[in-house]
KENU-25185 format. One record per residue (C-alpha): residue number from 0; x, y, z. Coordinates in nm, 4 decimals. Example, Ala and Ser with C-alpha at 12.3 -4.5 7.8 and 13.67 -1.06 7.14 Angstrom:
<tifis>
@seq->0, u->1.2300, v->-0.4500, w->0.7800
@seq->1, u->1.3670, v->-0.1060, w->0.7140
</tifis>
This chain:
<tifis>
@seq->0, u->-3.0320, v->3.1691, w->-4.0243
@seq->1, u->-2.6745, v->3.2687, w->-4.1082
@seq->2, u->-2.6494, v->3.4437, w->-3.7726
@seq->3, u->-2.7732, v->3.1290, w->-3.5930
@seq->4, u->-2.5254, v->2.9126, w->-3.7784
@seq->5, u->-2.2462, v->3.1522, w->-3.6893
@seq->6, u->-2.3431, v->3.1396, w->-3.3224
@seq->7, u->-2.3520, v->2.7592, w->-3.3202
@seq->8, u->-2.0146, v->2.7483, w->-3.4903
@seq->9, u->-1.8671, v->2.9884, w->-3.2359
@seq->10, u->-1.9973, v->2.7850, w->-2.9408
@seq->11, u->-1.8641, v->2.4637, w->-3.0962
@seq->12, u->-1.5240, v->2.6206, w->-3.1475
@seq->13, u->-1.5079, v->2.7435, w->-2.7881
@seq->14, u->-1.6187, v->2.4038, w->-2.6524
@seq->15, u->-1.3599, v->2.2215, w->-2.8600
@seq->16, u->-1.0873, v->2.4540, w->-2.7369
@seq->17, u->-1.1738, v->2.3985, w->-2.3710
@seq->18, u->-0.9933, v->2.1182, w->-2.1884
@seq->19, u->-1.1924, v->1.8331, w->-2.0367
@seq->20, u->-1.3555, v->1.9191, w->-1.7054
@seq->21, u->-1.1370, v->1.8291, w->-1.4083
@seq->22, u->-1.2512, v->1.5032, w->-1.2511
@seq->23, u->-1.3367, v->1.4965, w->-0.8810
@seq->24, u->-1.1738, v->1.1930, w->-0.7194
@seq->25, u->-1.1783, v->1.0964, w->-0.3519
@seq->26, u->-0.9199, v->0.8601, w->-0.2045
@seq->27, u->-1.0063, v->0.6849, w->0.1227
@seq->28, u->-0.7171, v->0.4909, w->0.2736
@seq->29, u->-0.6757, v->0.3031, w->0.6000
@seq->30, u->-0.3152, v->0.4120, w->0.6532
@seq->31, u->-0.2358, v->0.5976, w->0.9702
@seq->32, u->-0.0890, v->0.9450, w->0.9797
@seq->33, u->0.2324, v->0.8335, w->1.1533
@seq->34, u->0.3122, v->0.5671, w->0.8927
@seq->35, u->0.5703, v->0.6866, w->0.6362
@seq->36, u->0.4492, v->0.4182, w->0.3944
@seq->37, u->0.1227, v->0.6043, w->0.3441
@seq->38, u->0.2919, v->0.9381, w->0.2921
@seq->39, u->0.4415, v->0.7850, w->-0.0239
@seq->40, u->0.0962, v->0.6670, w->-0.1367
@seq->41, u->-0.0333, v->1.0193, w->-0.0775
@seq->42, u->0.2579, v->1.1622, w->-0.2777
@seq->43, u->0.1512, v->0.9403, w->-0.5678
@seq->44, u->-0.2090, v->1.0614, w->-0.5365
@seq->45, u->-0.1017, v->1.4256, w->-0.5376
@seq->46, u->0.1324, v->1.3784, w->-0.8342
@seq->47, u->-0.1469, v->1.2127, w->-1.0329
@seq->48, u->-0.3734, v->1.5054, w->-0.9529
@seq->49, u->-0.1099, v->1.7467, w->-1.0819
@seq->50, u->-0.0476, v->1.5445, w->-1.3983
@seq->51, u->-0.4158, v->1.4947, w->-1.4868
@seq->52, u->-0.5643, v->1.8162, w->-1.3516
@seq->53, u->-0.8054, v->1.6124, w->-1.1376
@seq->54, u->-0.9339, v->1.7505, w->-0.8090
@seq->55, u->-0.8155, v->1.4892, w->-0.5610
@seq->56, u->-0.9033, v->1.4627, w->-0.1926
@seq->57, u->-0.7027, v->1.2154, w->0.0200
@seq->58, u->-0.8712, v->1.1006, w->0.3423
@seq->59, u->-0.7723, v->0.8544, w->0.6149
@seq->60, u->-0.8579, v->0.7911, w->0.9812
@seq->61, u->-0.6111, v->0.8946, w->1.2501
@seq->62, u->-0.5898, v->0.5357, w->1.3758
@seq->63, u->-0.6669, v->0.1943, w->1.2259
@seq->64, u->-1.0429, v->0.2401, w->1.2617
@seq->65, u->-1.2758, v->0.0578, w->1.0239
@seq->66, u->-1.5883, v->0.2270, w->1.1608
@seq->67, u->-1.4440, v->0.5706, w->1.0908
@seq->68, u->-1.3177, v->0.4586, w->0.7509
@seq->69, u->-1.6612, v->0.3274, w->0.6491
@seq->70, u->-1.8094, v->0.6614, w->0.7569
@seq->71, u->-1.5535, v->0.8401, w->0.5396
@seq->72, u->-1.6539, v->0.6204, w->0.2472
@seq->73, u->-2.0238, v->0.6934, w->0.3004
@seq->74, u->-1.9486, v->1.0657, w->0.3108
@seq->75, u->-1.7507, v->1.0336, w->-0.0128
@seq->76, u->-2.0433, v->0.8569, w->-0.1830
@seq->77, u->-2.2771, v->1.1375, w->-0.0755
@seq->78, u->-2.0525, v->1.3881, w->-0.2561
@seq->79, u->-2.1058, v->1.2038, w->-0.5869
@seq->80, u->-1.7470, v->1.2272, w->-0.7147
@seq->81, u->-1.6310, v->1.1039, w->-1.0539
@seq->82, u->-1.4450, v->0.8207, w->-0.8845
@seq->83, u->-1.3402, v->0.6731, w->-0.5512
@seq->84, u->-1.0109, v->0.5013, w->-0.4694
@seq->85, u->-1.0165, v->0.2817, w->-0.1597
@seq->86, u->-0.7943, v->0.0380, w->0.0283
@seq->87, u->-0.9759, v->-0.2672, w->0.1677
@seq->88, u->-0.8038, v->-0.4093, w->0.4782
@seq->89, u->-1.1366, v->-0.5441, w->0.6101
@seq->90, u->-1.3982, v->-0.6410, w->0.3507
@seq->91, u->-1.6637, v->-0.7208, w->0.6117
@seq->92, u->-1.6417, v->-0.3707, w->0.7570
@seq->93, u->-1.5990, v->-0.1738, w->0.4340
@seq->94, u->-1.7875, v->-0.3894, w->0.1830
@seq->95, u->-2.1337, v->-0.2336, w->0.2340
@seq->96, u->-1.9990, v->0.1184, w->0.1819
@seq->97, u->-1.8108, v->0.0154, w->-0.1322
@seq->98, u->-2.1186, v->-0.1589, w->-0.2706
@seq->99, u->-2.3206, v->0.1539, w->-0.1978
@seq->100, u->-2.0766, v->0.3575, w->-0.4079
@seq->101, u->-2.1009, v->0.1094, w->-0.6950
@seq->102, u->-2.4826, v->0.1066, w->-0.6740
@seq->103, u->-2.4765, v->0.4867, w->-0.6969
@seq->104, u->-2.2901, v->0.4591, w->-1.0273
@seq->105, u->-1.9583, v->0.5837, w->-0.8901
@seq->106, u->-1.6529, v->0.4082, w->-1.0418
@seq->107, u->-1.4396, v->0.2497, w->-0.7693
@seq->108, u->-1.0803, v->0.1288, w->-0.7882
@seq->109, u->-0.9227, v->-0.0508, w->-0.4932
@seq->110, u->-0.5568, v->-0.0216, w->-0.4097
@seq->111, u->-0.2983, v->-0.1637, w->-0.1703
@seq->112, u->-0.5187, v->-0.4157, w->0.0124
@seq->113, u->-0.8217, v->-0.6145, w->-0.0951
@seq->114, u->-0.7094, v->-0.7755, w->-0.4205
@seq->115, u->-0.8977, v->-1.0933, w->-0.3281
@seq->116, u->-1.2325, v->-0.9184, w->-0.2657
@seq->117, u->-1.2132, v->-0.6148, w->-0.4932
@seq->118, u->-1.3970, v->-0.7633, w->-0.7901
@seq->119, u->-1.6827, v->-0.9186, w->-0.5922
@seq->120, u->-1.7484, v->-0.5832, w->-0.4239
@seq->121, u->-1.7869, v->-0.4201, w->-0.7641
@seq->122, u->-1.4560, v->-0.2356, w->-0.8023
@seq->123, u->-1.3343, v->-0.1875, w->-1.1592
@seq->124, u->-0.9862, v->-0.3178, w->-1.0783
@seq->125, u->-0.7196, v->-0.3359, w->-0.8108
@seq->126, u->-0.3717, v->-0.1806, w->-0.8035
@seq->127, u->-0.1402, v->-0.3593, w->-0.5624
@seq->128, u->0.0139, v->-0.6961, w->-0.4917
@seq->129, u->-0.1049, v->-1.0340, w->-0.3728
@seq->130, u->-0.0053, v->-1.0134, w->-0.0068
@seq->131, u->-0.0085, v->-1.3903, w->0.0460
@seq->132, u->0.2109, v->-1.4522, w->-0.2589
@seq->133, u->0.4488, v->-1.1749, w->-0.1534
@seq->134, u->0.4788, v->-1.3277, w->0.1936
@seq->135, u->0.5373, v->-1.6683, w->0.0431
@seq->136, u->0.8158, v->-1.5329, w->-0.1808
@seq->137, u->0.9784, v->-1.3714, w->0.1233
@seq->138, u->0.9561, v->-1.6974, w->0.3191
@seq->139, u->1.1103, v->-1.8995, w->0.0390
@seq->140, u->1.3966, v->-1.6521, w->0.0065
@seq->141, u->1.4656, v->-1.6465, w->0.3812
@seq->142, u->1.4632, v->-2.0277, w->0.3977
@seq->143, u->1.7029, v->-2.0328, w->0.1021
@seq->144, u->1.9305, v->-1.7954, w->0.2951
@seq->145, u->1.9458, v->-2.0421, w->0.5863
@seq->146, u->1.6633, v->-1.9363, w->0.8177
@seq->147, u->1.5215, v->-2.2143, w->1.0353
@seq->148, u->1.2858, v->-2.0518, w->1.2888
@seq->149, u->1.1038, v->-1.7254, w->1.2337
@seq->150, u->0.8828, v->-1.4544, w->1.3752
@seq->151, u->0.6447, v->-1.2352, w->1.1756
@seq->152, u->0.5959, v->-0.8944, w->1.3397
@seq->153, u->0.2478, v->-0.7481, w->1.2770
@seq->154, u->0.2167, v->-0.3787, w->1.3649
@seq->155, u->-0.1465, v->-0.3420, w->1.2529
@seq->156, u->-0.3496, v->-0.6224, w->1.4051
@seq->157, u->-0.6890, v->-0.6539, w->1.2344
@seq->158, u->-0.5568, v->-0.5708, w->0.8874
@seq->159, u->-0.6402, v->-0.8818, w->0.6843
@seq->160, u->-0.3685, v->-0.8028, w->0.4307
@seq->161, u->-0.1010, v->-0.8171, w->0.6994
@seq->162, u->-0.2405, v->-1.1478, w->0.8228
@seq->163, u->-0.2061, v->-1.2772, w->0.4665
@seq->164, u->0.1585, v->-1.1684, w->0.4586
@seq->165, u->0.2359, v->-1.3697, w->0.7711
@seq->166, u->0.0395, v->-1.6713, w->0.6410
@seq->167, u->0.2258, v->-1.6602, w->0.3102
@seq->168, u->0.5557, v->-1.6245, w->0.4942
@seq->169, u->0.4843, v->-1.9362, w->0.7020
@seq->170, u->0.3943, v->-2.1311, w->0.3876
@seq->171, u->0.7037, v->-2.0265, w->0.1949
@seq->172, u->0.9386, v->-2.0561, w->0.4926
@seq->173, u->0.8252, v->-2.4108, w->0.5670
@seq->174, u->0.9566, v->-2.3935, w->0.9249
@seq->175, u->0.8274, v->-2.2735, w->1.2633
@seq->176, u->0.6829, v->-1.9207, w->1.2493
@seq->177, u->0.5304, v->-1.7240, w->1.5379
@seq->178, u->0.3314, v->-1.4038, w->1.4822
@seq->179, u->0.4305, v->-1.1214, w->1.7176
@seq->180, u->0.1541, v->-0.8559, w->1.7471
@seq->181, u->0.2604, v->-0.4966, w->1.8206
@seq->182, u->0.1313, v->-0.1427, w->1.7915
@seq->183, u->0.2420, v->0.1195, w->1.5371
@seq->184, u->0.5273, v->0.2195, w->1.7687
@seq->185, u->0.8913, v->0.1534, w->1.6743
@seq->186, u->0.9980, v->0.1548, w->2.0410
@seq->187, u->0.7477, v->-0.1193, w->2.1250
@seq->188, u->0.8484, v->-0.3157, w->1.8159
@seq->189, u->1.2152, v->-0.3085, w->1.9112
@seq->190, u->1.1298, v->-0.4203, w->2.2645
@seq->191, u->0.9085, v->-0.7081, w->2.1493
@seq->192, u->1.1549, v->-0.8316, w->1.8879
@seq->193, u->1.4341, v->-0.8220, w->2.1427
@seq->194, u->1.2199, v->-1.0112, w->2.3939
@seq->195, u->1.1341, v->-1.2769, w->2.1348
@seq->196, u->1.4990, v->-1.3290, w->2.0467
@seq->197, u->1.6049, v->-1.3431, w->2.4110
@seq->198, u->1.3323, v->-1.5880, w->2.5081
@seq->199, u->1.4096, v->-1.8249, w->2.2206
@seq->200, u->1.7702, v->-1.8247, w->2.0945
@seq->201, u->1.6685, v->-2.0599, w->1.8120
@seq->202, u->1.4806, v->-1.7771, w->1.6376
@seq->203, u->1.7079, v->-1.6715, w->1.3532
@seq->204, u->1.4663, v->-1.5018, w->1.1129
@seq->205, u->1.2552, v->-1.1859, w->1.1517
@seq->206, u->1.0031, v->-1.0665, w->0.8945
@seq->207, u->0.8617, v->-0.7181, w->0.9454
@seq->208, u->0.5489, v->-0.5943, w->0.7710
@seq->209, u->0.6600, v->-0.2307, w->0.7447
@seq->210, u->1.0127, v->-0.0982, w->0.6903
@seq->211, u->1.0286, v->0.2117, w->0.9104
@seq->212, u->0.7931, v->0.0964, w->1.1850
@seq->213, u->0.9156, v->-0.2647, w->1.2073
@seq->214, u->1.2172, v->-0.3329, w->0.9858
@seq->215, u->1.4416, v->-0.0617, w->1.1277
@seq->216, u->1.3626, v->-0.1300, w->1.4966
@seq->217, u->1.4014, v->-0.5039, w->1.4332
@seq->218, u->1.7532, v->-0.4420, w->1.3031
@seq->219, u->1.8217, v->-0.2285, w->1.6114
@seq->220, u->1.7031, v->-0.5120, w->1.8395
@seq->221, u->1.9244, v->-0.7660, w->1.6632
@seq->222, u->2.2269, v->-0.5372, w->1.6840
@seq->223, u->2.1641, v->-0.4615, w->2.0528
@seq->224, u->2.1826, v->-0.8351, w->2.1251
@seq->225, u->2.4876, v->-0.8880, w->1.9042
@seq->226, u->2.2970, v->-1.1510, w->1.7034
@seq->227, u->2.4682, v->-1.1295, w->1.3667
@seq->228, u->2.3208, v->-1.4713, w->1.2832
@seq->229, u->1.9659, v->-1.3335, w->1.2578
@seq->230, u->1.8163, v->-1.2623, w->0.9161
@seq->231, u->1.5936, v->-0.9520, w->0.9057
@seq->232, u->1.3682, v->-0.8744, w->0.6103
@seq->233, u->1.0732, v->-0.6407, w->0.5784
@seq->234, u->0.7883, v->-0.5447, w->0.3553
@seq->235, u->0.8103, v->-0.1999, w->0.2001
@seq->236, u->1.0919, v->0.0540, w->0.1918
@seq->237, u->1.2413, v->0.3328, w->0.3974
@seq->238, u->1.5696, v->0.5156, w->0.3507
@seq->239, u->1.6935, v->0.3782, w->0.6844
@seq->240, u->1.6049, v->0.0167, w->0.6098
@seq->241, u->1.7543, v->0.0412, w->0.2620
@seq->242, u->2.0773, v->0.1571, w->0.4243
@seq->243, u->2.0581, v->-0.1458, w->0.6547
@seq->244, u->2.0290, v->-0.3691, w->0.3471
@seq->245, u->2.3081, v->-0.1939, w->0.1587
@seq->246, u->2.5407, v->-0.2285, w->0.4585
@seq->247, u->2.4511, v->-0.5941, w->0.5254
@seq->248, u->2.2520, v->-0.5461, w->0.8472
@seq->249, u->1.9304, v->-0.6645, w->0.6793
@seq->250, u->1.8622, v->-0.9262, w->0.4122
@seq->251, u->1.6137, v->-0.7613, w->0.1755
@seq->252, u->1.2926, v->-0.5622, w->0.1444
@seq->253, u->0.9730, v->-0.6525, w->-0.0395
@seq->254, u->0.8799, v->-0.3494, w->-0.2486
@seq->255, u->0.5173, v->-0.3113, w->-0.3598
@seq->256, u->0.5848, v->0.0317, w->-0.5166
@seq->257, u->0.3165, v->0.2129, w->-0.3189
@seq->258, u->0.3698, v->0.5359, w->-0.5120
@seq->259, u->0.2049, v->0.3565, w->-0.8048
@seq->260, u->-0.0812, v->0.2484, w->-0.5794
@seq->261, u->-0.1623, v->0.6133, w->-0.5198
@seq->262, u->-0.0779, v->0.7389, w->-0.8673
@seq->263, u->-0.2321, v->0.4893, w->-1.1090
@seq->264, u->-0.5911, v->0.4704, w->-0.9729
@seq->265, u->-0.6247, v->0.8496, w->-0.9922
@seq->266, u->-0.4934, v->0.8502, w->-1.3494
@seq->267, u->-0.7262, v->0.5649, w->-1.4470
@seq->268, u->-1.0336, v->0.7298, w->-1.2941
@seq->269, u->-0.9470, v->1.0626, w->-1.4555
@seq->270, u->-0.9145, v->0.8960, w->-1.7969
@seq->271, u->-1.2408, v->0.7149, w->-1.7322
@seq->272, u->-1.4195, v->1.0405, w->-1.6467
@seq->273, u->-1.2806, v->1.2215, w->-1.9516
@seq->274, u->-1.2768, v->0.9518, w->-2.2181
@seq->275, u->-1.4382, v->0.6350, w->-2.0821
@seq->276, u->-1.1020, v->0.4563, w->-2.0782
@seq->277, u->-1.0141, v->0.1975, w->-1.8117
@seq->278, u->-0.7706, v->-0.0980, w->-1.7993
@seq->279, u->-0.9256, v->-0.4401, w->-1.8440
@seq->280, u->-0.7861, v->-0.5989, w->-1.5290
@seq->281, u->-0.5863, v->-0.5658, w->-1.2100
@seq->282, u->-0.2457, v->-0.3991, w->-1.2143
@seq->283, u->0.0236, v->-0.5702, w->-1.0005
@seq->284, u->0.2548, v->-0.3104, w->-0.8462
@seq->285, u->0.4687, v->-0.5759, w->-0.6760
@seq->286, u->0.6292, v->-0.7665, w->-0.5231
@seq->287, u->0.9901, v->-0.6868, w->-0.6028
@seq->288, u->1.2746, v->-0.7926, w->-0.3755
@seq->289, u->1.5287, v->-0.5175, w->-0.3048
@seq->290, u->1.8582, v->-0.6790, w->-0.2083
@seq->291, u->2.2044, v->-0.5534, w->-0.1135
@seq->292, u->2.2942, v->-0.5295, w->-0.4821
@seq->293, u->2.0083, v->-0.2900, w->-0.5598
@seq->294, u->1.9335, v->-0.1091, w->-0.2318
@seq->295, u->2.1727, v->0.1797, w->-0.2855
@seq->296, u->2.0009, v->0.2722, w->-0.6119
@seq->297, u->1.6710, v->0.3587, w->-0.4429
@seq->298, u->1.7804, v->0.5181, w->-0.1124
@seq->299, u->1.7562, v->0.8740, w->-0.2479
@seq->300, u->1.4170, v->0.8061, w->-0.4079
@seq->301, u->1.2905, v->0.6636, w->-0.0781
@seq->302, u->1.4091, v->0.9742, w->0.1060
@seq->303, u->1.2168, v->1.1832, w->-0.1484
@seq->304, u->0.8955, v->0.9927, w->-0.0767
@seq->305, u->0.8794, v->0.8144, w->-0.4125
@seq->306, u->1.0069, v->0.4612, w->-0.3320
</tifis>
């Protein structure tokens, strides 16, 4: 009996000394490989994996492809991880796969897009911003700065979250707004923005939905035409667009702090796997307006892939 008790005590001591098992977490995002915005999200995911010891696998389609993304989600569910992080740009396309994960007992946290549908699909919470409200705030600010006629440049047609940004912008701006659809190609963006400004000289406001892919080429188009009366703002950050803001070539950027969108869900799911801990509601990562007064402070962090 004493020998048995000693053995039990030894096993208990070893078990107590061991760290919690590393959680297996799969992140499925819609962001395309050529979009610098998503490289920052991925940096946040990887940093969270390092900090928590979780095994993290980041997956995304090569193009904006909801069929491929839903297949990636189904494959993730079949692996039975300790948690799944997912962006939801199209609830109709991705909803069944997310609900399948929830039905399988896999904790799901949504991030970046899908704040309006996350809860009804069964996700524990959402980390991101209200895209409509962020667009509305941008529109109000641009109207306050003197804008009277605007264009909203959408580089990812079919992404509901980007549609919401343009809709919010139109509401907050309170003036004429035309949506300009483009591809994820800065050269095409610059050409289309330039064409829009040339065809309608009354357009004096440009809102981009991505800093490097739209904001920077929009500034280039405005400068090429010598239109120093045009206000240019953009969602998200890039070192180049922040320099444009700091030097007065652009008005401001809407920062949703996408590093947090990658980092926090992994941390939350790791804590949930180890200790059953989870926040009680959504976590807003934005919006924050970065203006000329504050742009210089975050240029280096943007270049490092953190902001």
